[in-house]
C-alpha positions in Angstrom: 18.9 -29.8 24.8 18.1 -29.7 21.1 14.7 -29.1 21.9 15.2 -26.3 24.2 17.2 -24.4 21.3 14.6 -25.0 19.0 12.1 -23.1 21.4 14.2 -20.2 22.2 14.8 -19.4 18.2 12.3 -16.7 17.5 10.3 -17.3 14.5 10.4 -14.4 11.8 7.5 -11.8 12.0 5.1 -11.9 8.9 4.3 -9.2 6.8 1.7 -9.0 4.0 2.2 -6.6 1.0 -0.4 -6.2 -1.6 0.4 -4.7 -4.9 3.9 -6.2 -4.5 4.8 -6.6 -8.2 6.0 -3.3 -8.8 6.6 0.4 -7.6 6.0 1.1 -3.7 4.9 -2.5 -3.2 8.0 -4.3 -4.5 10.0 -1.8 -2.5 8.3 -2.0 0.5 8.6 -5.6 0.6 12.2 -5.0 0.2 12.5 -2.7 2.9 10.6 -4.9 5.4 12.6 -7.9 4.4 15.8 -5.7 5.4 14.0 -5.3 8.8 13.9 -9.0 9.3 10.3 -9.7 8.2 9.2 -13.0 6.3 7.2 -11.1 3.4 4.3 -12.5 1.6 4.3 -10.7 -1.8 0.7 -10.6 -2.8 0.0 -9.2 -6.7 -1.6 -10.3 -9.7 1.3 -10.9 -11.7 2.9 -14.0 -10.5 6.3 -14.2 -12.5 7.1 -10.7 -10.8 6.1 -11.6 -7.2 7.9 -14.9 -7.4 11.0 -13.3 -8.6 10.8 -10.7 -5.8 10.0 -13.4 -3.0 13.2 -15.2 -4.2 15.1 -12.1 -4.1 14.0 -11.2 -0.2 13.6 -14.9 1.0 9.7 -14.6 1.4 6.8 -16.2 -0.4 4.7 -15.1 -3.3 1.1 -15.6 -3.5 -1.0 -14.7 -6.6 -3.7 -12.4 -5.5 -6.3 -10.1 -7.0 -7.9 -8.1 -4.4 -11.1 -7.4 -6.4 -12.0 -11.1 -6.2 -13.4 -12.5 -2.8 -12.2 -16.1 -3.5 -8.6 -14.9 -4.5 -8.3 -12.9 -1.2 -9.7 -15.8 0.7 -6.8 -18.0 -0.4 -4.5 -15.3 0.5 -5.7 -15.2 4.1 -5.8 -19.2 4.1 -2.0 -19.2 3.6 -1.3 -16.6 6.3 -2.4 -17.9 9.7 -0.5 -15.4 11.4 0.3 -11.6 10.2 2.2 -8.9 12.2 2.2 -6.6 9.5 -0.4 -5.9 6.5 0.7 -3.2 4.1 -2.6 -2.4 1.9 -0.6 -0.7 -1.1 -2.5 -2.2 -4.0 -4.6 0.8 -5.7 -4.2 2.9 -8.8 -5.6 5.7 -10.9 -7.3 5.7 -14.3 -8.1 8.8 -16.7 -8.3 12.4 -15.6 -11.9 12.8 -16.5 -13.9 16.0 -15.3 -16.7 15.2 -13.1 -19.3 16.4 -15.9 -17.5 13.9 -18.4 -16.7 11.1 -15.9 -16.4 7.7 -17.4 -18.3 5.7 -14.3 -16.7 2.4 -15.2 -13.2 3.8 -14.6 -14.3 5.5 -11.3 -16.0 2.2 -10.3 -12.6 0.4 -10.9 -10.8 2.8 -8.9 -13.2 2.7 -5.9 -13.0 -1.1 -6.2 -9.4 -1.4 -6.2 -8.4 1.4 -3.7 -11.2 1.3 -1.1 -13.4 -2.2 -1.5 -10.2 -4.0 -2.3 -8.2 -2.6 0.8 -11.3 -3.6 3.1 -11.7 -6.9 1.7 -8.2 -7.8 2.5 -8.3 -6.5 5.9 -11.3 -8.2 6.8 -9.8 -11.5 5.4 -6.6 -11.1 7.5 -7.9 -9.7 10.6 -7.9 -13.1 12.4 -4.2 -13.3 11.2 -3.7 -9.9 12.5 -5.3 -10.9 15.9 -3.2 -14.1 16.2 -0.1 -12.2 16.2 -0.8 -10.3 19.6 1.0 -7.2 18.3 -0.2 -6.1 14.7 0.1 -3.2 12.4 -2.2 -2.2 9.5 -0.4 0.3 7.1 -2.8 1.8 4.3 -1.0 3.5 1.6 -3.3 6.6 0.9 -2.4 9.8 -1.3 -2.3 13.4 -0.7 -5.0 12.9 -3.2 -6.9 11.9 -0.1 -6.5 15.2 1.2 -6.5 17.6 -1.7 -9.0 17.9 -4.7 -7.5 18.8 -8.0 -9.4 19.3 -11.5 -9.5 15.9 -13.4 -8.9 13.9 -10.2 -12.5 13.5 -9.0 -12.5 9.8 -9.4 -9.1 9.0 -7.7 -9.4 11.6 -5.1 -12.7 10.4 -4.2 -11.3 7.0 -3.8 -8.3 8.2 -1.6 -10.5 10.1 0.5 -12.3 6.9 1.3 -9.1 4.9 2.2 -8.3 8.1 4.9 -11.8 7.5 6.3 -11.9 3.8 6.2 -8.6 4.0 8.2 -9.8 6.2 10.8 -13.1 4.3 11.2 -10.9 0.8 11.6 -8.9 2.7 14.2 -11.8 3.6 16.2 -13.5 0.1 16.0 -10.3 -1.9 16.7 -9.5 0.4 19.7 -8.6 -1.8 22.9 -7.2 -4.7 20.5 -3.3 -4.9 20.2 -3.8 -3.8 16.3 -2.6 -0.3 15.3 -3.9 1.4 12.1 -1.9 3.5 10.2 -1.8 5.5 6.8 1.1 6.6 4.8 0.1 9.1 2.2 2.7 9.9 -0.4 2.5 12.9 -2.9 4.4 12.9 -6.3 6.1 9.6 -6.7 8.0 8.8 -9.9 7.4 4.9 -10.2 7.4 3.0 -13.7 3.8 2.5 -13.9 1.3 4.8 -12.0 1.3 7.6 -14.4 1.4 5.2 -17.5 -1.3 3.1 -16.3 -3.6 6.5 -15.4 -2.8 7.6 -19.2 -3.7 4.4 -20.7 -0.1 3.8 -21.8 0.7 7.1 -23.1 4.3 7.6 -22.5 4.5 11.2 -23.2 1.8 12.3 -21.1 3.0 9.9 -18.2 6.5 11.8 -18.5 4.8 15.2 -18.6 3.3 15.0 -15.0 7.0 14.8 -13.9 8.4 17.3 -16.3 11.0 19.5 -14.7 10.1 18.6 -11.0 13.2 18.8 -9.2 13.6 15.1 -7.6 10.1 13.7 -7.2 9.9 10.9 -4.6 11.1 7.4 -5.3 9.4 4.3 -4.4 12.1 3.3 -2.0 11.5 6.7 -0.1 7.9 5.8 0.6 8.9 2.3 1.3 11.3 3.5 3.9 8.5 5.5 5.5 6.1 2.4 5.5 8.8 0.4 7.4 9.6 3.1 10.0 5.6 3.3 10.6 5.4 -0.4 10.9 8.4 -0.7 13.3 7.7 1.7 16.1 7.4 0.2 19.5 3.8 -1.3 20.0 2.6 1.2 21.9 3.1 3.9 19.5 0.6 4.5 16.5 1.6 6.8 13.6 -2.1 7.7 12.6 -0.9 9.6 9.6 2.2 10.4 7.7 2.2 12.5 4.6 5.4 12.3 2.8 5.9 14.7 -0.2 8.9 16.0 -2.5 10.4 19.3 -1.5 9.3 20.4 -4.6 5.6 20.0 -4.0 4.3 22.5 -1.3 0.7 21.5 -2.2 -1.3 20.1 -5.2 -1.3 23.2 -7.0 2.3 24.4 -6.1 5.1 22.2 -7.5 8.4 23.7 -8.5 9.8 23.0 -11.8 13.0 24.1 -13.3 
């Protein structure tokens, strides 16, 4: 009888979240844990993801998505994956195209696009093994609008959008949905601070006077919703902005 009971106990579904050490990634790990997932928290900062994994009852795996061996180690630790959230990314600088620092552009492409592809390639066997999987790529409204000083980041996020669309076409017929959640203005502790090289005043100015920018939890809620639709429902793309942001060039400030 005991064996029958063990067999009838469903195993928790597994979700992998990259860039889980802060911001949208950490909030997404919490949101998916609340939905009953066993969450694998992947990021470079081991202390942060270990604390988060303890909080949500998940697992921490130190991973640099720009490093092939690191990503292979992540994949080796996850034999079955039901949800992959490719959240790791970032922006550096606000260079004009004619003055662009190509090293920072290269870093943004490596993290936002190539890192996403590297992780997806490595985890595809685990996604297939689940029999019903969802890939959620965290894009941006920067993948839809151009703005001055944003060339490197917008190019990378346009890349995320097209990679997502291509992957959906190529996996058609397999039980894997491919989705993009594209946030607008989100106030997190680190995104703008990193973009401006640690200049807190410049980071704060991005959100100055904005009536309630999005929070990481708002985006995480959207990601969790996309990831938990019935298996025949694919949310191709979900663009989420604060009410104050009508467009890249139209933000209400008090």
